[in-house]
C-alpha positions in Angstrom: 0.0 0.0 0.0 1.2 3.5 -0.8 2.6 5.7 2.0 0.0 8.4 2.9 2.5 10.8 4.6 3.4 12.9 1.5 -0.3 13.1 0.5 -1.3 14.1 4.0 1.3 16.9 4.2 0.2 18.2 0.8 -3.5 18.1 1.6 -3.0 19.7 5.1 -1.0 22.6 3.7 -3.7 23.2 1.0 -6.4 23.0 3.7 -4.5 25.4 5.9 -4.3 27.9 3.0 -8.1 27.5 2.5 -8.8 28.1 6.2 -7.0 31.4 6.4 -9.2 33.6 8.5 -10.9 30.7 10.2 -10.8 30.3 14.0 -7.4 29.0 15.2 -8.9 25.6 16.3 -10.2 24.7 12.8 -6.8 24.2 11.1 -5.4 22.6 14.2 -8.3 20.1 14.3 -7.9 19.3 10.6 -4.1 18.8 11.1 -4.7 16.5 14.1 -7.3 14.4 12.2 -5.0 14.1 9.1 -2.0 13.1 11.2 -4.1 10.7 13.2 -5.2 8.9 10.0 -1.6 8.7 8.9 -0.4 7.4 12.2 -3.1 4.7 12.1 -1.8 3.6 8.7 1.8 3.5 9.9 1.1 1.7 13.2 -1.3 -1.0 12.2 -0.3 -3.6 9.6 -1.7 -3.1 6.1 -1.2 -6.5 4.7 -4.2 -8.8 5.3 -2.1 -11.7 6.6 -0.3 -9.4 9.0 -3.6 -7.8 10.1 -5.1 -11.2 10.8 -2.1 -12.2 12.9 -2.3 -8.9 14.8 -5.9 -9.4 15.7 -5.4 -13.0 16.6 -2.5 -12.1 18.9 -4.6 -9.4 20.5 -7.5 -11.7 21.1 -5.2 -14.3 22.6 -3.6 -11.7 24.9 -7.0 -10.5 26.1 -8.1 -14.0 26.8 -4.9 -14.7 28.8 -5.5 -11.5 30.8 -9.1 -12.6 31.5 -7.9 -16.1 32.6 -5.3 -14.7 35.0 -7.9 -12.8 37.1 
């Protein structure tokens, strides 16, 4: 899957230019949302087999924590 970071930076800078004159929190909110989406893509695996392994490991971890109580 393609890296979203360059597209995010480009779109955020265009959005900031469009929001000139808006309240200070509007561009900050847009920046935080755009960076949040990018971080999610970077942190979570994008390949379907890796994603399945991640969720399986998470489910097993939660089950072990529940059994330890």
